[in-house]
Structures are given as structure tokens and as C-alpha cells.
DRENDO-1510 file (C-alpha; in Angstrom, 1 decimal, always signed):
<recs>
REC; n; res; u; v; w
REC; 1; MET; +97.1; +113.4; +133.0 .
REC; 2; ALA; +99.3; +110.3; +133.1 .
REC; 3; THR; +102.8; +109.4; +132.0 .
REC; 4; PHE; +103.1; +106.8; +129.2 .
REC; 5; THR; +106.3; +105.2; +127.9 .
REC; 6; LEU; +106.0; +104.3; +124.2 .
REC; 7; ASN; +108.1; +102.4; +121.7 .
REC; 8; ILE; +107.9; +104.6; +118.6 .
REC; 9; ASN; +110.1; +103.9; +115.5 .
REC; 10; GLY; +112.5; +101.9; +117.7 .
REC; 11; LYS; +113.0; +104.6; +120.3 .
REC; 12; THR; +111.5; +104.9; +123.8 .
REC; 13; GLN; +109.4; +108.1; +124.2 .
REC; 14; GLU; +107.7; +109.3; +127.3 .
REC; 15; VAL; +104.7; +111.6; +127.2 .
REC; 16; ASP; +102.4; +113.1; +129.9 .
REC; 17; VAL; +98.9; +113.2; +128.4 .
REC; 18; ASP; +95.3; +112.4; +129.2 .
REC; 19; PRO; +94.8; +108.6; +128.9 .
REC; 20; SER; +91.9; +109.1; +126.4 .
REC; 21; THR; +94.1; +111.1; +124.0 .
REC; 22; PRO; +94.2; +109.4; +120.6 .
REC; 23; ILE; +97.7; +108.2; +119.6 .
REC; 24; LEU; +97.4; +110.4; +116.5 .
REC; 25; TRP; +97.5; +113.5; +118.5 .
REC; 26; VAL; +100.3; +112.3; +120.8 .
REC; 27; LEU; +102.4; +111.6; +117.7 .
REC; 28; ARG; +101.6; +114.9; +116.0 .
REC; 29; ASP; +101.3; +117.3; +119.0 .
REC; 30; ASN; +103.5; +115.9; +121.6 .
REC; 31; LEU; +106.2; +114.1; +119.6 .
REC; 32; LYS; +106.1; +116.3; +116.5 .
REC; 33; LEU; +105.9; +113.2; +114.2 .
REC; 34; VAL; +103.6; +114.9; +111.7 .
REC; 35; GLY; +103.8; +112.4; +108.8 .
REC; 36; THR; +100.7; +110.6; +110.2 .
REC; 37; LYS; +97.7; +112.7; +109.0 .
REC; 38; TYR; +94.3; +113.5; +110.4 .
REC; 39; GLY; +91.6; +112.8; +107.9 .
REC; 40; CYS; +88.2; +112.0; +109.2 .
REC; 41; GLY; +88.5; +111.4; +112.9 .
REC; 42; ILE; +86.4; +108.3; +112.8 .
REC; 43; ALA; +88.9; +105.7; +111.6 .
REC; 44; GLN; +87.3; +105.4; +108.2 .
REC; 45; CYS; +89.6; +107.1; +105.7 .
REC; 46; GLY; +93.0; +105.6; +106.5 .
REC; 47; ALA; +95.1; +108.9; +106.5 .
REC; 48; CYS; +96.1; +108.2; +110.1 .
REC; 49; THR; +97.3; +104.7; +109.6 .
REC; 50; ILE; +100.3; +103.5; +111.6 .
REC; 51; HIS; +101.7; +100.1; +112.4 .
REC; 52; LEU; +101.0; +98.7; +115.8 .
REC; 53; ASN; +103.2; +95.6; +116.2 .
REC; 54; GLY; +103.3; +95.4; +112.4 .
REC; 55; THR; +99.6; +95.6; +111.9 .
REC; 56; ALA; +98.1; +98.6; +110.0 .
REC; 57; THR; +96.0; +100.5; +112.6 .
REC; 58; ARG; +94.0; +103.7; +112.5 .
REC; 59; SER; +95.4; +106.1; +115.1 .
REC; 60; CYS; +92.8; +108.8; +115.2 .
REC; 61; MET; +90.5; +106.9; +117.6 .
REC; 62; LEU; +93.1; +104.7; +119.4 .
REC; 63; PRO; +93.5; +106.0; +122.9 .
REC; 64; ILE; +97.1; +106.1; +124.2 .
REC; 65; SER; +95.9; +104.1; +127.2 .
REC; 66; SER; +95.3; +101.1; +125.0 .
REC; 67; VAL; +98.7; +101.0; +123.3 .
REC; 68; GLY; +100.7; +99.7; +126.3 .
REC; 69; ASN; +104.2; +98.5; +125.3 .
REC; 70; GLN; +103.2; +97.6; +121.7 .
REC; 71; GLU; +105.7; +98.7; +119.0 .
REC; 72; ILE; +104.5; +101.8; +117.0 .
REC; 73; THR; +105.9; +102.5; +113.6 .
REC; 74; THR; +105.0; +105.7; +111.8 .
REC; 75; ILE; +105.7; +106.8; +108.2 .
REC; 76; GLU; +108.9; +108.4; +109.6 .
REC; 77; GLY; +110.0; +105.1; +111.0 .
REC; 78; LEU; +109.2; +103.0; +107.9 .
REC; 79; SER; +112.7; +103.7; +106.5 .
REC; 80; GLU; +115.4; +106.1; +107.4 .
REC; 81; ASN; +116.0; +107.4; +103.9 .
REC; 82; GLY; +112.6; +106.9; +102.2 .
REC; 83; ASP; +113.9; +103.7; +100.6 .
REC; 84; HIS; +111.4; +101.2; +101.7 .
REC; 85; PRO; +110.3; +99.2; +98.6 .
REC; 86; VAL; +106.7; +100.6; +98.9 .
REC; 87; GLN; +108.1; +104.2; +99.1 .
REC; 88; LYS; +110.3; +103.6; +96.1 .
REC; 89; ALA; +107.5; +102.1; +94.1 .
REC; 90; TRP; +105.2; +105.0; +95.0 .
REC; 91; LEU; +107.7; +107.4; +93.4 .
REC; 92; GLU; +108.4; +105.1; +90.4 .
REC; 93; VAL; +104.7; +104.9; +89.6 .
REC; 94; ASP; +104.2; +108.5; +90.4 .
REC; 95; VAL; +101.2; +107.7; +92.7 .
REC; 96; PRO; +100.8; +111.0; +94.7 .
REC; 97; GLN; +98.8; +113.9; +93.4 .
REC; 98; CYS; +97.9; +116.0; +96.5 .
REC; 99; GLY; +99.7; +113.6; +98.7 .
REC; 100; TYR; +97.5; +113.9; +101.8 .
REC; 101; CYS; +96.5; +110.3; +102.0 .
REC; 102; GLN; +99.9; +108.9; +100.9 .
REC; 103; ALA; +101.4; +108.2; +104.4 .
REC; 104; GLY; +98.4; +106.1; +105.3 .
REC; 105; GLN; +98.3; +104.4; +102.0 .
REC; 106; ILE; +102.0; +103.5; +102.2 .
REC; 107; MET; +101.6; +102.2; +105.8 .
REC; 108; THR; +98.7; +100.0; +104.8 .
REC; 109; ALA; +100.5; +98.7; +101.8 .
REC; 110; SER; +103.7; +98.0; +103.6 .
REC; 111; ALA; +101.8; +96.1; +106.4 .
REC; 112; LEU; +100.1; +94.1; +103.6 .
REC; 113; LEU; +103.4; +93.1; +102.0 .
REC; 114; GLU; +104.8; +92.1; +105.4 .
REC; 115; GLN; +102.0; +89.6; +105.8 .
REC; 116; ASN; +101.6; +88.7; +102.2 .
REC; 117; PRO; +104.7; +89.3; +100.1 .
REC; 118; ASN; +103.0; +88.4; +96.8 .
REC; 119; PRO; +99.3; +89.5; +96.9 .
REC; 120; THR; +96.9; +89.2; +94.0 .
REC; 121; ASP; +95.2; +92.3; +92.6 .
REC; 122; GLU; +92.0; +91.2; +94.5 .
REC; 123; GLU; +93.9; +91.0; +97.8 .
REC; 124; ILE; +95.5; +94.4; +97.2 .
REC; 125; GLU; +92.1; +95.9; +96.5 .
REC; 126; MET; +90.5; +94.3; +99.5 .
REC; 127; VAL; +93.2; +95.5; +102.0 .
REC; 128; MET; +93.6; +99.0; +100.4 .
REC; 129; ASN; +89.9; +99.5; +100.0 .
REC; 130; GLY; +89.5; +101.3; +103.4 .
REC; 131; ASN; +92.1; +104.0; +102.5 .
REC; 132; ILE; +90.4; +106.9; +100.7 .
REC; 133; CYS; +92.3; +108.8; +98.0 .
REC; 134; ARG; +90.4; +112.0; +97.1 .
REC; 135; CYS; +92.4; +112.3; +93.9 .
REC; 136; GLY; +91.4; +108.8; +92.8 .
REC; 137; THR; +94.9; +107.4; +92.2 .
REC; 138; TYR; +93.7; +103.8; +93.0 .
REC; 139; VAL; +95.0; +102.3; +89.8 .
REC; 140; ARG; +98.5; +103.7; +90.4 .
REC; 141; ILE; +98.3; +102.6; +94.1 .
REC; 142; ARG; +97.6; +99.0; +93.0 .
REC; 143; LYS; +100.4; +99.2; +90.5 .
REC; 144; ALA; +102.8; +100.5; +93.0 .
REC; 145; VAL; +101.9; +97.8; +95.6 .
REC; 146; LYS; +102.4; +95.1; +92.9 .
REC; 147; MET; +105.8; +96.6; +92.0 .
REC; 148; ALA; +106.9; +96.7; +95.6 .
REC; 149; SER; +105.8; +93.1; +96.0 .
REC; 150; LYS; +108.4; +92.1; +93.4 .
REC; 151; SER; +111.2; +94.0; +95.2 .
</recs>
């Protein structure tokens, strides 16, 4: 066990965990930030996406020991009232069905729009391609990202 000081959603948090513990489990089990979901456990589905210094990052295989003092943002920290442009567009377009992948989808989309405020459909598809939606709402996801880009 080791003590780690993390910057999560603008707050300093301290946890005492094994250095190999994936940040996903630190967030969910130690800090009770359960918006970030476990999907596949091999960083392939995108359900566990967080921002690490603003970059969309899969958290299920990222050991806490590699995070250091980087800024972590979870879906809970994206906006205080669920009013981030991507979150608003998600509701407007009625993207979610089961909702399980949505936090990861939203985190990936918001990171994309931070880096590229006006992406083409091809750029959206390229970036969002690694996030799996079992319900197949990909057309609505693209539409919501486009809508958010105009906000």
C-alpha cells in the first residue's frame, strides 16, 4: 500500500492503495465517484473514459502509480449541473438508451471538442470509434457531438 495525492475534479484527494490499482477502481471504490463505468477491463470499450490533463483516457488499465500530479476529470467533474454543451446535446438528441456507455462517450466527445471545436463527421467518427455502444446509438451520438460543437 502507498499513499497517493490526486487532483480529481479540481479537488485534492488522498488515497491509500496498492500502486498497481487501476484508477477506475480508485475512483469507484475508494472515492465513490461511480459515474465512470467498468466495461471490458482491457481499455477497448471506452466506458471507463476519464480526462487526464484534458485528454480522453481509459481508466480501467491505468495504474494509479502512473497518474502522478496530472489533473483527472470524471463525468461528475465535467460540469456541476449537467450543463456542459455535450451533456445538453445528449439530452436534446435523446442519445441514451440503456445509458451504460454514456459517461465514456460524453467524456470522449468533450475532449474531442476541446481539441477540435468544429470537427467534421469523419473526425467525429474517427475519435468516437473506440467507444462501444451496445444499443447502437452511433447516429445520435454523432448528431449530438455536431450539435455541441455549435454551442
